[in-house]
C-alpha positions as a printed Julia matrix, in Angstrom:
260×3 Matrix{Float64}:
  -3.46  -19.37    9.88
  -3.85  -16.93    6.5
  -5.19  -14.12    6.79
  -6.17  -10.65    4.45
  -3.88   -8.16    3.41
  -5.46   -4.53    4.07
  -3.71   -1.78    2.75
  -4.66    2.34    2.64
  -7.82    1.95    1.08
  -8.38    4.74   -2.22
 -10.26    7.38   -0.63
  -6.79    7.72    1.84
  -4.2     7.84   -1.33
  -6.76   10.11   -2.92
  -6.45   12.53    0.33
  -3.12   11.77    1.05
  -2.21   13.08   -2.55
  -4.55   15.82   -2.69
  -2.93   16.88    0.28
   0.87   17.09   -1.52
  -1.11   18.56   -4.34
  -2.33   21.28   -2.79
   1.37   21.83   -0.89
   3.72   21.19   -3.93
   1.27   23.75   -5.96
   1.83   26.82   -2.85
   5.22   25.95   -3.19
   5.7    26.01   -6.9
   3.71   29.74   -6.57
   5.79   31.46   -4.19
   9.39   29.57   -5.68
   7.68   31.54   -8.93
   7.5    34.3    -6.88
  10.91   34.17   -5.39
  13.22   34.08   -8.36
  10.78   36.48   -9.9
   9.08   34.51  -12.83
   7.65   36.81  -15.76
   4.53   34.53  -16.52
   6.13   33.63  -20.42
   8.72   32.78  -18.13
   6.16   30.48  -15.97
   4.56   29.03  -19.42
   7.67   28.41  -20.26
   9.27   25.86  -17.49
   6.18   24.28  -17.07
   5.62   23.31  -20.54
   9.94   21.85  -20.41
  11.5    22.48  -16.56
  14.07   19.6   -17.44
  15.73   22.58  -20.14
  16.15   24.75  -17.42
  17.7    22.11  -15.19
  21.42   22.7   -16.97
  21.62   26.36  -19.09
  22.7    29.64  -18.44
  19.72   32.92  -16.96
  21.95   35.1   -19.18
  20.11   35.54  -21.84
  17.52   38.69  -21.64
  14.33   37.6   -20.82
  15.6    35.08  -18.43
  13.7    35.19  -14.58
  15.63   38.06  -13.04
  15.5    36.62   -9.56
  17.67   33.2   -11.99
  19.76   35.91  -13.58
  21.07   37.64  -10.26
  22.53   33.94   -9.74
  25.52   32.47  -10.22
  25.19   29.34  -12.84
  26.32   26.76  -10.59
  22.99   28.33   -7.81
  20.95   29.36  -10.49
  20.74   25.44  -12.02
  20.01   24.41   -8.26
  16.97   26.19   -7.74
  16.04   25.35  -11.17
  16.25   22.14  -10.61
  14.28   22.52   -7.17
  11.02   23.75   -9.42
  11.5    21.44  -11.91
  11.49   18.15   -9.22
   7.9    20.28   -7.43
   6.33   20.54  -11.31
   7.34   16.69  -11.69
   5.75   15.17   -8.81
   2.85   17.06   -8.88
   2.29   16.0   -12.67
   2.89   12.38  -11.56
   0.59   12.84   -8.64
  -2.15   13.89  -10.71
  -1.79   11.45  -13.23
  -1.69    9.13  -10.29
  -5.14   10.96   -8.4
  -6.66   10.63  -12.44
  -6.33   13.01  -13.82
  -4.83   13.08  -16.67
  -6.03    9.85  -18.03
  -9.91    7.91  -19.32
 -11.53    6.21  -16.29
  -9.86    2.42  -15.83
 -12.01   -0.14  -17.7
 -12.83   -2.8   -15.02
  -9.98   -5.09  -16.05
  -7.44   -2.34  -15.55
  -8.85   -1.98  -12.2
  -8.78   -5.66  -11.39
  -5.53   -5.88  -12.48
  -3.89   -3.29  -10.73
  -5.9    -4.33   -7.23
  -4.68   -8.29   -7.8
  -0.54   -6.36   -8.33
  -1.03   -4.1    -5.31
  -2.34   -6.59   -2.91
  -0.22   -9.57   -4.07
   2.93   -7.66   -3.52
   1.73   -6.39   -0.47
   0.83   -9.92    0.91
   4.33  -11.43   -0.31
   6.34   -8.95    1.13
   4.82   -9.92    4.71
   5.19  -13.6     4.01
   8.48  -13.45    2.6
  10.43  -10.2     3.68
  13.56  -10.19    2.84
  13.18  -10.22   -0.89
  12.43   -8.48   -3.43
   8.31   -9.19   -5.34
   7.36   -8.2    -8.16
   2.91   -9.46   -9.48
   2.1    -9.95  -13.47
  -1.18  -10.4   -12.8
  -2.09  -11.72  -16.88
  -5.89  -11.96  -18.58
  -4.84  -15.56  -19.51
  -1.3   -18.25  -19.38
   0.84  -20.12  -17.49
   1.62  -19.79  -13.95
   4.85  -19.53  -12.49
   7.68  -17.23  -10.52
  11.22  -16.81  -11.93
  14.08  -14.68  -10.82
  14.51  -11.81  -12.67
  17.79   -9.31  -12.67
  17.06   -5.51  -12.54
  20.85   -4.43  -13.02
  23.43   -3.76  -11.02
  22.7    -6.94   -9.18
  19.65   -6.65   -8.17
  17.15   -9.35   -8.63
  13.7    -9.35   -7.72
  11.17  -12.75   -7.82
   8.15  -12.32  -10.25
   4.97  -13.58  -10.17
   2.77  -14.91  -12.36
  -1.03  -14.79  -11.24
  -4.37  -14.46  -12.34
  -5.43  -11.06  -13.25
  -8.45  -12.18  -10.62
  -6.59  -12.91   -7.65
  -7.32  -10.15   -5.95
 -11.5   -11.06   -6.15
 -10.84  -14.36   -5.72
  -8.16  -14.76   -3.54
  -7.33  -12.2    -1.23
 -11.47  -11.04   -0.94
 -11.37  -14.49    0.76
  -9.25  -13.86    3.53
  -7.08  -16.95    1.38
  -3.62  -14.88   -0.34
  -1.94  -16.46    3.04
  -1.27  -19.73    4.34
   0.69  -21.17    7.16
   2.49  -24.64    6.44
   4.25  -26.65    9.6
   7.35  -25.27    7.43
   7.23  -22.16    6.92
   4.48  -19.21    4.71
   3.01  -19.78    1.55
   1.52  -17.44   -1.05
  -1.3   -18.68   -3.02
  -1.17  -17.7    -6.42
  -4.72  -20.05   -7.78
  -7.36  -21.36   -5.93
  -9.9   -24.57   -6.92
 -12.7   -24.77   -4.68
 -13.68  -28.78   -4.1
 -17.13  -29.45   -2.91
 -16.17  -32.7    -0.43
 -19.72  -33.19    1.53
 -17.84  -35.15    3.72
 -16.17  -31.63    5.28
 -18.41  -29.09    4.11
 -21.0   -31.02    6.31
 -19.07  -29.65    9.0
 -18.46  -26.36    7.76
 -14.71  -26.84    6.96
 -13.98  -25.61    3.53
 -11.69  -26.93    0.93
  -8.88  -25.69   -1.79
  -6.42  -26.92   -4.0
  -4.12  -24.63   -4.45
  -0.59  -23.06   -6.4
   1.9   -21.59   -3.72
   4.22  -20.21   -3.73
   6.99  -21.19   -1.13
  10.69  -19.43   -0.2
  13.74  -20.59    1.85
  17.29  -19.9     1.46
  16.36  -16.57   -0.67
  14.97  -19.13   -3.15
  11.55  -19.41   -4.62
   9.93  -22.11   -6.19
   5.62  -22.84   -7.01
   4.19  -25.91   -5.53
   0.31  -27.79   -5.4
  -0.7   -28.46   -2.32
  -4.58  -28.27    0.01
  -5.28  -25.31    1.69
  -8.39  -25.53    3.91
 -10.6   -22.5     5.95
 -12.7   -23.36    8.84
 -15.28  -20.06    9.52
 -15.02  -19.26   13.22
 -17.24  -16.23   13.46
 -14.4   -14.42   14.01
 -12.0   -12.0    12.11
  -9.74  -14.37   11.14
 -10.82  -17.96   10.42
  -8.86  -21.01   11.56
  -6.82  -22.05    8.44
  -3.94  -24.98    7.3
  -1.95  -25.84    4.58
  -0.36  -29.02    3.01
   1.23  -30.38    0.11
  -0.7   -33.48    0.62
  -4.79  -33.92    1.49
  -4.93  -36.08    4.44
  -1.88  -34.17    6.36
  -3.79  -30.45    5.54
  -6.51  -31.92    6.82
  -4.79  -33.35   10.0
  -3.25  -30.23   10.42
  -6.71  -28.19   10.61
  -8.26  -30.39   13.23
  -5.55  -29.96   15.3
  -5.92  -26.06   14.9
  -9.27  -25.88   15.76
  -8.93  -28.14   18.63
  -6.47  -25.56   19.62
  -8.37  -22.27   19.02
 -11.67  -24.08   20.83
  -9.42  -24.93   23.76
  -8.07  -21.08   23.85
 -11.22  -19.74   23.5
 -12.4   -21.82   26.82
  -9.27  -20.86   28.65
 -10.19  -17.28   28.13
  -6.78  -16.67   25.75
């Protein structure tokens, strides 16, 4: 049975990033104070923190606190300050402080990537995944080397994947032989089923077994129950998908009647 994948919402991420920036900014201020940075030292350090990580602090205008330390210790301390600056800047960028507002397409792409990778990790937790949302082009699943003997499975999905699949609770389907990640759906208006409240979709799915992934086409059927999770079934064959769904509907009704 499929489910919608929930991750922390944007407000939670924004709040966490805000407090992280606030605390690290305070730590950076204490760093400058502890090592007696002048205003000019701070300006130079902020402009290019990388240069301070390995240099000698024996020049006249060097921060006094670093000048009094052995070079190895001074470099260690400078790296701490440099890392604070880099992390603050990274989080500010995530917050959108330095960027222009994202377009609708950029937001759609980011949502599809984030929620898609989360769904894949739920489906196949022992494998490494990347989602690549695209405006147009063929769907694919392929293994891509990331270096040092590590591989990611790259999944190409439509840029609208989040709005057309995940938000409708269709991101994951459970077949008789395991999970499927749904890459694309095509609703089919079949009156015989819709009259009974059953929705049918032709789908493209990812199947993974023994650390190998592949695409397959199949059928996904959904029966809304009014509860948080609908009854769903997946199979490569239409008739077997319908049979599996009806069996799951009966099981669900039985459990409700028995009070499970």
